[in-house]
C-alpha positions in Angstrom: 104.8 84.3 102.4 103.8 80.7 102.4 100.6 80.7 104.5 98.8 83.5 106.6 98.5 81.5 110.0 100.6 84.0 111.7 98.4 86.8 110.7 94.9 84.9 111.4 95.6 85.0 115.1 95.3 88.6 115.2 91.9 90.5 114.7 93.5 93.8 115.2 96.0 92.8 112.4 93.6 91.5 110.3 91.2 94.8 110.4 94.3 96.9 109.5 95.1 94.8 106.7 91.7 95.3 105.2 92.0 98.8 105.4 95.3 98.7 103.6 94.0 96.3 100.8 91.2 98.8 100.0 93.9 101.5 99.4 97.1 99.7 98.0 97.2 96.3 97.0 101.1 96.5 96.3 102.3 96.9 99.7 100.2 93.9 100.9 103.2 91.3 100.2 105.8 93.4 102.2 103.3 94.0 105.1 102.5 90.3 105.4 106.2 89.4 105.4 107.0 91.8 108.0 104.0 90.4 110.3 105.2 86.9 109.6 108.8 87.4 110.3 107.5 89.5 113.6 105.5 86.4 114.5 108.5 83.8 114.1 110.7 86.1 116.2 108.2 85.8 118.9 108.0 82.3 118.7 112.0 82.0 118.8 111.6 84.4 121.8 109.4 82.2 123.6 111.5 79.2 123.2 114.7 81.0 124.6 113.4 83.1 127.3 113.1 81.5 131.0 110.4 83.6 132.4 110.0 87.3 130.9 110.3 89.0 127.7 110.3 92.6 127.1 109.9 94.3 123.6 110.1 97.9 122.7 108.4 98.7 119.6 106.9 101.6 117.7 103.7 101.8 116.0 103.8 101.4 112.4 101.7 103.6 109.6 101.4 102.6 106.3 100.0 104.9 103.4 100.2 108.0 105.6 96.9 107.3 107.7 97.0 103.6 108.5 98.6 103.0 111.9 99.2 99.4 113.1 98.9 99.2 116.8 101.9 97.2 117.5 100.9 96.6 121.3 97.8 94.9 120.3 99.4 93.0 117.5 102.1 91.6 120.1 99.7 90.8 122.8 97.5 88.6 120.6 100.5 87.0 118.5 102.2 86.6 122.0 99.1 85.1 123.6 98.5 82.5 120.6 102.1 81.3 120.8 101.8 80.9 124.7 102.9 84.2 126.4 100.7 85.8 129.0 100.5 89.7 129.2 101.8 91.3 132.4 101.8 94.9 131.3 102.1 97.4 128.6 103.9 100.8 129.4 103.9 103.6 126.8 107.0 106.1 126.7 107.0 109.4 124.6 110.3 109.6 122.6 111.6 113.2 123.9 114.4 113.6 121.3 115.1 111.9 117.6 117.9 112.0 115.3 115.5 112.0 112.5 112.9 114.5 111.7 109.4 114.6 113.2 108.0 114.9 109.6 109.3 113.1 106.8 108.0 113.0 103.2 106.0 109.8 103.9 104.5 111.6 106.9 105.1 112.0 110.4 107.7 109.6 112.3 106.9 107.7 115.6 106.9 109.8 118.7 105.6 107.1 121.2 106.9 103.5 121.8 105.2 100.6 123.4 106.8 98.4 126.2 105.1 95.4 126.2 106.0 92.7 129.1 105.1 88.9 128.3 105.5 86.2 130.8 106.3 82.7 129.7 
């Protein structure tokens, strides 16, 4: 990743990255790359949408115990880009095709629905 500008706009993300860095430096390039790409995707959405943007995303867990709250990260990224938060919704995933428990830990059982306005 060229710079951390996208990451710096999210206090929530920065706190979680500090936790990961204390445990495992080797994951940092992948995590930063993911969030950099996510920020760029939100920027692209901002240029394309006319009024509202609805994002459905689950929280991401790293190293079995560090959960990234994607609702907060999305709100902070979106606000920096120019969106305003309309509403958060949370939905429990009732059934899944993959197991609830994997080798690396539990899988997502909730999804965040984030409504942003341009």
